[in-house]
N, C-alpha and C positions, 0 to 999 in steps of 0.2 A: 504494500500500500504506500502511496506517495505521502510525503509530508503535507501538512495543511498550514497555510498562512491564514491567520484569523485577525480581522479588523473590526473593532466596535465603532459603529457610526450612529449619530443621533438624527432621528427624524423630527423635524420641527412642524408646528401647527401650520405654518404658511406653505408647507409642501403638500398638504392635503387638498384634494379637489373639491368641487361643489357637493359631491356625494360623501365627503368625509373620508376618502380613501387616498392613499399615497398614489399620485398620478404615475402611470407606467413609465414615463420618461425620467422620473426622479430615481427610479431604481438604478438607472445607468449612471447617474451622478454619484451614487454611493459606490458603485463598482469602480468608477474612476478614482475616487478618493482612496479606496482600498488598494488599487493597483499602484498608485503613487507611493503609498507607504510600503508596499511589498517591494517595489523596485528600490526604494531608499534603503530598506533592510538588506537587500542583496548587494547593493553598492557600498554599504557601510557608511552611509551619510545620513544627516538629519535634516536635509532640505532638498528641494527639487531644483537643480540647476543644469539646464540643457547645455549651457556653454562649457561647463566643467565635465559633465557626465554624458557623453555622446549616446549611451545606450538608452536613455530615457526619451530620445527623439523618435517616437513611435506613432503609428496610425492604426486604427482599428481596421482589420481586414474583414472579419466576419463576427457576427454575434447572434447567438440563439438565446431566447428567453422563454421559459415556461412559467407562467404566473399561476401559482398553486392556491394561494389564499391571500387576500388583500391585507395590507397594513392599514389599520383603521384608527390609529391614534398616535400622537407623538410619543417618543421614547426611543430607547436604544434598540438597534438591530445589529446583527452580526453578518459580516461578509466573510465567507471562507473561500480561498483559492487553492487549487491543487494544479500542478503542472501536468498536462497530458502529453504534450509533444513539443520537442525543441527542434527547430530547424536552423539553418545557417543565419538567418536574420529574422526569425519569427518564433513565436511561442504560442501554443494553444493551452489555455487554462480552463478547467471546469470551475464553476462557481456555484455557491449556494448562498442565498440571503435568507436568514432565519431569525427567529425571535431570540432575544438575549436571555430570556427566562422561559424555559420549557423547550419543547421540540417542534414547534410550529415552523414549517417550511413555507416561506412566502414566494420564493422565486428560485429557479435554478437554470443552468444552461452552460454554454461554452463561449469563450471569447478568444479570438486570435488577434494578436497585434504583430505588426511588422516594423522593423527598424528602418529608418531612412537616414540618409546622410544629411546633416544639417546644412551642408554647403550646396549639394546638388538636388536635394529633395527626391532622390532616387533610392531604391532599395539598397541596403548595405548590411554586411554581416555584423553580428555581435562582436564586441571586443573580446579577446581571449579571457580576461579576468571575469567579465560578466557572464559569458557562456559557461565558464567553470562554476560560477556561483549558481546559475540556473540548474546545471546538471547535479551539483551537490545537493541542492534543495530537493530535487526530484527523487533522489535515492531514498531508500528506506532508512529509518533510524538505526 
């Protein structure tokens, strides 16, 4: 089994739609926040600086989402990421968005991001240290 990166995120009242539910686009915002923290952990940094860390210059290639149960109130949710597949300049991660208390699953799916060169905006390979960090994280404990 792959390791899991876990990120705690807060849902605020202003994220709820007219029905009192977390709008489907807001789930993606919480995924982005979790990915930022995950990449910061892999890089061993505590801020997001694309000028310094070329491996965070990524775009979303594909995203699947299955909405299981709506988030219906403000509070804490949890985003779990596991690495499914590492490629030369891409990574596919499975994710789960769940309740911080209990076992309610709100949303799950897969997300693939691809690294671009900050200079050319074309696909580029991961740096060797970052690829090694991805591979080390993917391995079993």
